[in-house]
C-alpha positions in Angstrom: -10.9 -28.0 6.3 -8.4 -25.4 7.5 -6.3 -25.7 4.2 -9.6 -25.2 2.2 -10.3 -22.3 4.2 -7.0 -20.7 3.5 -7.2 -21.5 -0.3 -10.5 -19.8 -0.3 -8.9 -16.5 0.8 -7.3 -16.9 -2.7 -5.0 -13.8 -2.7 -2.1 -13.9 -5.0 1.3 -13.1 -3.5 4.1 -11.1 -4.5 7.5 -12.2 -3.0 11.1 -11.3 -3.2 11.4 -15.0 -3.6 14.7 -15.5 -1.8 15.5 -19.2 -1.1 18.8 -20.8 0.4 20.4 -22.0 -3.0 21.7 -25.6 -3.2 20.8 -26.8 0.2 23.3 -29.4 1.5 22.0 -33.0 1.5 20.4 -33.8 4.9 22.8 -35.7 7.4 21.8 -39.2 8.1 20.8 -38.3 11.7 19.0 -35.1 10.8 15.3 -35.3 10.8 12.8 -32.8 9.6 13.3 -29.4 7.7 12.5 -25.9 8.2 10.7 -23.3 6.0 10.8 -19.8 7.3 8.7 -17.2 5.7 10.5 -14.0 6.7 8.6 -10.6 7.2 11.8 -8.4 6.8 13.1 -7.8 3.3 16.0 -5.6 4.7 17.2 -8.6 6.6 16.9 -11.1 3.8 20.5 -11.6 3.1 21.4 -12.0 6.9 18.8 -14.7 7.1 19.9 -16.5 3.9 23.5 -16.6 5.4 22.2 -17.6 8.9 20.2 -20.4 7.4 23.0 -21.7 5.3 25.3 -21.8 8.3 22.8 -23.7 10.3 22.4 -26.2 7.5 26.2 -26.7 7.1 26.5 -27.3 11.0 23.5 -29.6 11.4 22.5 -30.9 8.1 18.9 -29.9 8.5 17.7 -28.1 5.4 16.5 -24.5 6.0 14.6 -22.6 3.4 14.0 -18.8 3.9 11.5 -17.1 1.6 11.1 -13.3 2.0 7.8 -11.7 1.3 7.9 -8.5 -0.5 7.4 -5.2 1.4 3.7 -4.8 2.3 2.7 -8.3 1.0 3.4 -10.5 4.0 -0.1 -11.3 4.7 -1.2 -12.2 1.2 2.2 -14.1 0.8 1.4 -16.0 4.0 -2.2 -16.9 2.8 -0.9 -18.3 -0.5 1.9 -20.2 1.1 0.0 -21.7 3.8 -2.5 -23.1 1.3 0.3 -25.3 -0.3 1.2 -28.6 0.8 4.7 -27.8 1.7 3.7 -24.8 3.9 5.9 -22.7 6.1 6.9 -24.2 9.4 7.9 -20.9 10.8 5.9 -17.6 10.2 5.0 -14.6 12.1 2.0 -12.4 13.1 2.2 -8.6 14.1 0.4 -9.1 17.5 -3.0 -9.8 18.7 -4.9 -8.6 15.6 -2.8 -10.6 13.3 -3.0 -13.5 15.6 -6.8 -13.7 14.9 -6.4 -15.0 11.5 -3.7 -17.6 12.4 -4.3 -18.8 15.8 -5.8 -22.1 14.6 -2.4 -22.9 13.0 -0.2 -21.9 15.9 1.8 -24.6 17.9 1.7 -24.1 21.6 5.3 -22.7 22.4 4.8 -22.9 26.2 7.5 -25.4 27.6 9.7 -25.2 24.6 13.4 -24.2 24.8 13.0 -20.9 23.2 10.2 -20.0 25.5 12.4 -20.6 28.6 15.0 -18.2 27.1 12.6 -15.1 27.1 13.5 -12.4 29.6 9.9 -11.7 30.0 6.5 -13.3 29.5 5.3 -9.9 28.1 7.1 -10.7 24.8 4.4 -13.2 23.7 1.0 -13.3 22.2 -1.2 -15.8 23.8 -4.8 -17.4 23.4 -5.6 -18.3 27.0 -2.6 -20.2 28.5 -1.2 -21.4 25.1 1.7 -19.3 24.0 1.0 -18.8 20.2 3.8 -16.4 19.3 7.1 -15.3 20.7 8.7 -11.9 20.1 12.2 -12.2 18.4 13.2 -8.6 18.1 12.7 -5.4 20.0 13.2 -2.3 17.7 13.2 1.6 17.9 12.3 4.1 15.3 12.4 7.8 15.3 14.3 10.6 13.2 17.7 9.3 12.2 20.0 12.4 12.1 23.1 13.2 10.1 25.0 14.9 12.9 27.7 16.4 10.6 25.2 18.0 8.3 23.1 19.4 11.4 26.2 20.9 12.8 27.2 22.3 9.4 23.8 24.2 9.5 24.7 25.4 13.0 22.8 23.1 15.3 23.2 19.9 17.5 20.7 17.4 18.5 20.5 19.2 21.8 18.8 22.0 20.0 15.9 19.8 19.1 13.8 19.0 22.2 10.4 19.6 20.8 8.2 19.8 17.6 8.6 23.6 17.6 12.3 23.1 17.7 12.3 20.6 15.0 10.2 22.8 12.8 12.4 25.7 13.3 15.6 23.9 12.6 14.1 21.9 9.4 12.6 25.2 8.0 15.9 26.8 8.4 17.7 24.1 6.8 15.2 24.0 3.9 15.6 27.8 3.3 19.4 27.3 3.2 19.6 24.1 1.3 21.7 25.5 -1.6 24.0 27.1 0.8 24.3 23.9 2.8 24.6 21.7 -0.1 21.7 19.4 0.5 18.4 18.8 -1.3 16.1 19.2 1.8 15.9 18.9 5.5 14.1 15.5 5.3 14.4 12.6 2.9 11.5 12.0 0.6 8.4 10.6 2.5 8.0 8.1 -0.3 4.5 6.7 -0.7 5.5 3.7 -2.9 4.6 0.4 -1.4 8.1 -0.1 -0.4 8.3 3.0 1.7 4.6 4.1 2.8 4.4 1.8 5.9 6.7 4.5 7.5 3.8 7.0 7.6 0.5 4.9 7.3 1.9 2.6 10.1 4.9 4.0 12.0 3.9 7.7 12.0 0.4 6.9 12.4 1.2 5.1 15.7 1.8 8.4 17.3 -1.8 9.7 17.4 -3.0 6.3 18.3 -0.2 6.2 21.1 -1.4 9.5 22.6 -5.1 8.8 22.3 -4.9 5.6 24.1 -2.6 7.2 26.7 -5.1 10.0 27.3 -8.2 7.7 27.4 -6.4 5.0 29.4 -7.1 2.2 26.9 -5.0 -0.2 24.9 -7.4 -0.8 21.9 -10.8 0.6 20.6 -13.4 -0.1 18.0 -13.8 3.6 17.4 -10.8 5.8 17.2 -11.5 9.5 17.8 -8.6 11.1 16.0 -7.9 13.4 18.9 -4.2 14.1 17.8 -4.7 14.1 14.0 -3.8 17.8 13.9 -0.4 16.8 15.4 -0.1 14.1 12.9 -0.8 16.6 10.1 1.8 19.1 11.4 4.5 16.3 11.3 3.5 15.2 7.8 3.2 18.7 6.5 7.0 19.2 7.7 8.0 16.0 6.0 6.5 17.0 2.6 7.4 20.8 2.6 11.0 20.6 3.9 11.8 17.7 1.6 14.1 16.6 -1.1 11.4 16.6 -3.5 7.9 18.0 -4.3 4.9 16.4 -2.7 3.6 15.4 -6.2 6.6 13.2 -6.7 6.2 11.2 -3.5 3.9 8.5 -4.9 6.9 7.0 -6.9 9.4 7.4 -4.2 10.8 4.2 -2.8 12.4 3.1 0.4 15.7 2.8 -1.4 15.3 6.4 -2.7 14.9 7.6 1.0 17.8 5.7 2.3 20.0 6.6 -0.6 19.2 10.4 -0.1 20.4 10.1 3.5 23.4 8.0 2.6 24.4 10.5 0.0 24.2 13.5 2.3 21.1 15.0 0.4 19.0 15.4 3.8 19.6 15.9 7.5 16.6 13.8 8.9 15.3 10.5 7.8 12.5 8.7 9.5 13.3 5.1 10.1 14.4 2.7 12.7 17.2 0.8 14.3 17.1 -1.9 11.6 18.7 0.6 9.3 21.9 0.8 11.4 23.6 -2.0 9.2 23.3 -0.2 6.0 24.0 3.3 7.4 27.1 2.1 9.3 28.7 1.2 6.0 28.8 5.0 5.2 28.9 6.7 8.5 30.5 6.3 11.8 28.6 6.0 15.0 29.8 9.6 15.9 28.0 10.9 12.8 24.6 9.4 13.6 21.9 9.9 16.1 18.1 9.1 16.4 15.9 11.5 18.1 12.1 11.1 18.9 9.6 12.0 16.3 8.4 14.9 18.4 4.6 15.2 18.2 3.9 18.3 20.2 1.9 16.6 22.8 4.4 15.5 25.6 7.7 16.3 23.9 9.7 16.9 27.2 9.0 13.1 28.2 8.9 11.5 24.8 11.4 9.0 24.0 12.0 6.8 20.9 9.2 4.5 19.6 10.1 1.1 21.0 8.5 -2.3 20.7 7.8 -5.1 18.3 5.3 -6.3 15.9 7.3 -9.5 15.1 6.1 -12.7 16.8 7.4 -16.0 15.8 4.8 -18.8 15.2 5.3 -22.4 14.3 2.8 -24.3 12.1 1.1 -27.0 14.1 -0.1 -28.5 10.8 3.5 -29.4 9.9 5.0 -32.9 10.7 6.4 -33.7 14.1 9.9 -33.9 12.6 9.4 -30.4 10.9 8.2 -28.9 14.1 11.1 -30.1 16.0 13.5 -29.1 13.5 11.9 -25.6 13.4 11.9 -25.4 17.3 15.6 -26.4 17.3 16.5 -23.8 14.7 14.8 -20.9 16.5 16.3 -21.9 19.8 19.7 -21.9 18.0 19.2 -18.6 16.6 18.7 -17.0 20.0 21.4 -18.9 22.0 24.2 -20.1 19.8 27.3 -17.7 19.2 26.5 -17.5 15.5 22.9 -16.9 15.8 23.1 -14.2 18.5 25.9 -12.5 16.6 23.9 -12.5 13.4 20.7 -11.2 14.9 22.6 -8.6 16.9 25.3 -7.3 14.5 24.2 -8.5 11.0 20.4 -7.8 11.5 20.9 -5.0 14.0 18.2 -6.5 16.3 17.8 -6.3 20.1 16.5 -9.8 21.0 14.5 -10.2 24.2 16.5 -13.3 25.2 18.7 -14.2 28.1 21.7 -14.8 25.8 21.5 -11.6 23.8 24.8 -9.9 23.0 25.4 -6.4 24.2 24.2 -4.1 21.4 26.6 -2.6 19.0 23.8 -0.7 17.2 24.2 3.0 18.1 20.4 3.5 17.8 19.7 0.8 20.2 22.3 2.3 22.7 20.7 5.6 22.3 17.2 4.3 23.0 18.6 2.7 26.3 20.1 6.1 27.2 16.9 8.0 26.5 15.0 5.5 28.9 17.7 5.5 31.6 17.4 9.4 31.5 13.7 9.1 32.4 12.1 9.5 29.0 9.1 7.3 28.2 9.5 5.2 25.2 6.4 5.5 22.7 4.9 2.0 22.7 3.9 0.3 19.4 0.2 0.5 19.2 0.0 -0.1 15.4 -0.5 -3.8 16.1 -4.1 -2.8 17.1 -4.8 -1.2 13.7 -7.7 -2.9 12.4 -6.5 -4.3 8.9 -4.1 -3.9 6.2 -7.0 -2.4 4.2 -7.3 0.3 6.7 -3.5 1.2 6.3 -3.8 1.2 2.6 -6.8 3.4 2.8 -4.8 5.9 4.9 -1.8 5.6 2.6 -3.9 6.5 -0.4 -5.4 9.5 1.1 -2.0 10.7 2.5 -0.4 10.3 -1.0 -3.3 12.4 -2.5 -2.9 15.0 0.0 0.8 15.3 -0.4 0.3 15.8 -4.1 -2.3 18.6 -3.6 -5.2 16.5 -5.0 -6.8 15.6 -1.8 -7.8 17.4 1.5 -6.7 16.6 4.9 -10.4 15.8 5.8 -9.9 12.8 3.4 -7.0 11.7 5.6 -9.1 12.2 8.7 -12.0 10.1 7.2 -9.6 7.3 6.3 -8.3 7.3 9.7 -11.4 7.6 11.9 -14.2 6.3 9.5 -12.0 3.6 8.0 -11.0 2.5 11.5 -14.7 2.0 12.6 -15.6 0.1 9.3 -12.6 -2.3 9.4 -13.0 -3.0 13.1 -16.7 -3.8 12.5 -15.8 -6.3 9.6 -13.1 -8.0 11.8 -15.7 -9.0 14.4 
């Protein structure tokens, strides 16, 4: 019945179909296999390498398939309808869990659960532990300190939205003199990039509304801080490396490459980008500052949290379930696993055996928190659906191109929220 239910959802998937090539023959004493449907395209190569290393060490076949950006849910629906379904998948939090809780193996009492540093890094249905967070990340504005200093500023000059706007406007006005194309990298609205604005930037007005109202979810978002959202997005599209009309086709790679090439000073993204950026820049050249929102800037830290919870498919065979649990535990306890997750993937993992971070953005997040700043929590896990995000993304793209009004963005945010929440009941 469950498999027919998923098949009925019938959505085709697009994948960056990445599989471990030529898996070794399973050792005589090895039982079971692992199929991991990975959420993070930027960590695909690292996962492939780690899976191959585990297979080489244990003889247990591990297949990693990576869903294309923005296609995880549809890929999961398609793959779970197959006879050889993923044994390890993920949900983005309580909202995502609603669709998949009937497929989640209870992780309480498992070795990996005992390794968690806090029970808060779980999603539960009653007493059952349905998912375990495997990474804590931060995002904000990544800064090329060398270019910023060339413009006559340091990160200490930016402590508020007003400061950010003043500095960015000045850099934009002097871009030819400074040898850059813009203050900010392109706010690309291609599917590989738009999650940065319809999810990560959109988290800020949700965070501040929840904080003001003393809640952690709502069926009717009010949009109290959408003017602040507009102010930041306006800055992104006016002080940019390209015109707003070009953003619909700009990709995540475009934005990253603009930063790597020194075309822009600021780049909204997260700690997961450290591995790529550190190939070009030293730690001394990089910083991450909060996305100052003009609400409580003096107390605002980086946006820190997770939407990445591992779940084990209880419909898999007993051998495959055990093989999957063993692989997960190895990833977060072995020298090879913790090194790969900490260094190659740039993760902070919430487990007792985590290595000290080498990621400069993670270190800066810790420093901000230790200085008394409040991390912005990840509330986008309460966004009602992918359809809501897509509607918001469409409205933002049209607005950036000058073809739509900000009122359309407000409607997509507020009215779309109410509609999608009602449909999820």
